[in-house]
N, C-alpha and C positions, 0 to 999 in steps of 0.2 A: 557574324557574331565573333568577337575576339576570343582568342585562346590564350589564357594566362597560365604561367607555370608557377607552381608552389609546392612545398614539401608535403603538406598535409591538408586535406579537406575534411571538415567535420560537418555532418548533416544533423542539425538539431542543436539549438542554442538554449537548451534547458540545463538542469543541474548537472547531468553527466557530460553533456557536450561542452559546457563552459569549463568544467573541471579538466576535461581532456585537453581543451585548447590551452588552458593555463599551463598544464603539465608539459605539453609538447613545446609550446612557444618559449618557455623558460629553459628548455634544453637547447635553444637556438634554432628550432625548426620554424620555418615559415608556415603560418596557419591561416586558412580561410574558414570562417564559421558561417554556415548557410542555414537560414531558417525561413519558413514560409510566412511566419507571423511578423507583424509590424512591431508587436510588443515583446519585450524580452522576458522570458522565464515566467509566464503567467502561472504555471503550476506552483512555483515557489511563492509567488505573490499571494495566492489565495490559501496557501497551506497553513495549518495550525491556527485557523481563525484570523489569518493575517499576520501571525507572529512567527510562522515557520518553525515547526518541530524539526530542527536541523540534524539531530542525531540522537542516539540513545547510549547512555554510559554502559548498558548491558549488552551491546552488540556482540554477537557470537554466531558462529555458523548454524547452531541449532535453532536460531530464530528466523531462518529462511527456508522457503519451500522451493524445491527444484526436483526435476527427475533425477538429477545427480546431486544429492545433498552435500557432497564434498566440494563441489565446484567453487563455491564462494570463499573457501578457506584461504586460498592464496592471496586474493585481492584484499580481503579484510585484514590479513596479516601485514601486507605490504603498505597499506594506508589505512590506519585504524581510526576509530572514533576520537582517540586522543590527539591524533595528528590534525583532525579537522577542528577540534576544540582549541588546539594551540593556534591554528590559523585565525579562528574567530577572535581569540584573545589578542593576537597581534594587531588586529584592526580595531581594538578597543570597543568591540560590540558587547553591550551588557546583555546577559542571559540569565536564565534561572531554570532550575529543575522543577518540573511541575509535579509529576508522580511517576512511579515505575521507571525511573531513569530517563524520562523524556525531557530533552533540553529545548527551550524556546527562547527566542529573542525577547528582551524586555519591551522593545519599542515596536519594531516592524519587520516583516519579512523582507522589506526593501533593503534592510541592512545586509542580508545575505546576498541579494542580487548585486548590490553595489560592490561587495567584497569580491565576488567572482568576476565581475566586469573589470575591476581594478587589477586583479591578478592576470587577467587576459591582456590588459593594456600595458603591463609593466614592460614588456618587450615590444608589443604591438602586433595585433592580428588584423586580418582583413574581415571586417564585419559585413555580412550581407543579410540583413533583416528584410522581411517582405519580399523574399526571393524564392521562387518555385524551383524545385529540382525537376527537370524534364526527363532526364535519363542518365544512366551510369553504365559505363562499359570498361572492360579491361584492356590494357595495352601491354606491350612487351616490357615496359618499364614501370607500370603502375595502373592508373585509372584516368579516364576522362569523365568529368562530371559536368553535364550540360544543364545550365540554369536559365532562368528567364532573363538574366542580365549578361552572362558571358559563359564561356566554357573553361573549366579549370583542368589543367593537366597536373596530376599529382603522383607522388610515390606511394602515399598511404591514404587510406580512406577510412574514417571512423563513423560508424552509424550510431547516432545517439538520438534517434527520432522519437523515442518513447513508445508507448503502447496505445491502446484504443480507449483508455479511460478519459472521461470528461470531454467529449467531442466539441462542446461549445467553446472551449478555449483552444481548439485547433488540433486535437488528436487525430492522427491518420494511421493507416496501415502501411505507410511507405517503407518502413524498416523491414517488415516481413516480406514485402514484395522484392526488395533488393536481395534479401537472404535467399529467397526462392530462385531468383534469377541466377545466383551463383551456386545453386545446388545444395544449399544448407537446409536441413529439415527444420520444421516448426512444430513444437509440441502443441497440444490442444490449447486454445485460448479461451479464457472465461473472465468475467468480471470478478475482481478480488477486493477485499475490504469494502464490502457493499451491503446495504440494508437488504433484508429478506422480506418477501411478501407472503401473505396468506390469503386464502379464499375468505370472503366476508363472513361466511358461517363459522369460521374458526377464530374469529377475533374477539369473541366474548362481548360483543356490543362496542360501544364507543369508549375506547381506552386511550385515544391519542393524547400524548403529553404525559402519560403516567411513566415513571421511571423506577426501576428496581435494581438493587444490588443482587447480582446473580452469579452463579458458577455455570458457565455455558460450555457445552461439548458438542461438536459438530459431527459425531459419528466416527471420526478418526482424528488423530492428532491430539494436541494437548487440551486441557481444560483452561478456560480463562475466567477469572473472577473480576468482573467490572460491571458497569451499569448496562442495563438493557432499557431501551426507550421504545414505548409503543407509538406507532405512527398511524395515520389514517389507512395505510395499506399493509402494515405488518409490523416488523420490529427492526430497530436500529440500535445505536449506542455502541460503545467500544467493544463490549463482549460479543455482540452479534457480528460486528465488522471483522473481528478476529476469527471467529469460527467460520465465517463465510468463505474464507480462503481454503478451508478444509472440506466444506460441504459440497456435495454433488446433488443435482436434482433427483427427487424421488426418495431421498434419505430423510430420516427424522433428525431433529436436534433435541438435546436434552438440557433442560434448565433446572438447576437447583435454586428455587425461589427464596430459600432461607439458608444460605450457606453459613456454616459455623454455628447454627442454632439447632436446638433439639425440639422439633414440633411436638413430638410425643410427650415431652416433659411439659410443654405449654398446655397441652390438652389435659394432662394429668392434674395440673393445678386448677383447671377451670371446669372439669367434667361434671361437677355438681352444681354448677352455676345456672342461673336463669338467663344469663346473657346469650344473645344470639351468636352463632359461630362467626359470621363476618366481623362482628364487633370485637370478638376476642382476637381474631387474626389481625385486625386493624392496629393492634399495638405494635405489630412487626411489619405489616405490609400497608401500602397505600389503601385507603378505605375503598376507593372505586374498584381497585383490582381485587381486593378481598371479597367484595360483594359479587363481582362477576365470576371469579374462580369458584366460589362456593356454589353459586347458582348452577354452574355447569357440571359440577361433580357430585352434589349431594343436596337433598332437600334441606332448606334452611329452617332451623328450629332451635330452641334453647339447648345449650350444651348438655344439660342433664338428660335429654331425651335421646342422645346418640348412643349406639352400642359401641363397645370397645373395638369391634371389628370395623365399624364405619370410620371411627377416628383413626385407626391404624392405617386403613386404606388411604384416607385423605392425607395423612402425614407422609406416606410414601409418595403420593402424587405431588405434593408440595416440594419434596426433596428431589423428585425426578420427573418433572413435567415434560412429557414427550409430545412434540408437535411436528407436523410435516409441512415445511414451507412449500408454497406453490411455485416459487421462483425467487428472483432477485430484482432489484431496481435497475440492474443492467449497467452498461458502461457510463451512462449519463450521471450516475451517482457513485460509481466505483472510484476508489482512490488509486487503484492500480489494476494492471492486467496480469492475470495468472497465465503462466505458460510463456512461450516465446521462442526465440532462436535456440535450438537444442544445444545444450552445453557440451554434448559429446563432439560437436563439430568445432568447438572453440578451445583454445589453449587457456587453461585456468591461470597460467603465470603471466600471460600477455594480453588476453582477450582477443587474440587474432584467430581468424578462421584457419583451421589446420591445412586445408587444401587450397586456400586462396591467399598467398602471401601478400601482406600489406592491407588486408581488409579486416577491420575490427568492429566488434559490436559491444556496446556498453549500456548500462542502465536498464530501464524497464523493458526495452525490446528483447532482452535476454530472458531465458527461462529461469529467473531468480526473483522470488517475491518475498519481501520481508513482512514481518508482523507490523501491526499498527504501532506508531510511537516513535518515528524517526529512523526506523530501520531501512526503509526504502531510500531515503535521502543518503544514508551512509553507504548503501550499495552504489548509488550514483557517484558519490565522491570517490569511493575506493576503485570501482571499475574504470571510471573516467581517468583517474590519476594514473592507474597502471597502463592503460592503453596509450596515454600521452607519453609515457616513459619509453615506449617501444615503437611508436609510429614514426 
């Protein structure tokens, strides 16, 4: 098998990998980009309903989870969301803000893939799609990367192989294996931004398809006010995906089912009525959910038959519904992987391993997880760009 010399090898041709390749190659570095998939950047292609939520105008370090919450600050400052927006604008890609600062392509996620490929091709890199990495070893001057096509001898090696989320599009644990090979610790891994599941007895019957505006809290971390969607197995929707990154098995989650509304006031207006309780709540909640919730918590009868104590208890339950998920839908439905290469082992200014000169880790493989809404793509752009500037 031939041995080829090059400055930088990047393992993983996704968002972070292509950004790192563009950054390094435009500094005049020779770059080989290796990926086991035949198709380029599948995670970008399917993101945002096919329109790629490529960043968020509110990106800030407090929107990221990590054992070291300060680690992401340097990369986000060196290459910000505005830097990527400027790049998108230079390519004439039409985009819009959907909500909460989330930016999407008007047309297709393919626009972002084409942008990144064009950036890589401005100087020219060696593309190796559909190529397996068989092994990595350190030399006196850098690294040897043995692949199914050839062996590369390089000065710098960037691991941009992603995490474990969405195995059907090619997710593997290769990046973690390489980190362990070189003695870098891995923080505990878990599915993040993922739907949560319940035992059938806790689902209040068949509520699949019902959607509510909720304030959700996962036991720790911030509250998120967005939609909650009931599924056949549990709950999903933006609010649940957000709190899933803070939730740990065995803990309860709390949902305010009527945020910003005063249920006690609603009951006060209706307490002398002959209307049934679920029908009163159906003014504010989906009828199916109101019926199921009331049936689970109180005998259904006309409003005028409830005691003040019964109504007060139900109001508190509606504003603070506490439920214990049985688990999550796992990596197959997760948008990201929580945890990863321990940031204590990496330089926040360069993304390089402190004890292994020339070895860099970027993107999802690192213990940095963003909120839903474009934050994880921005981490890919920022960390990839920074590594490319130093590799």
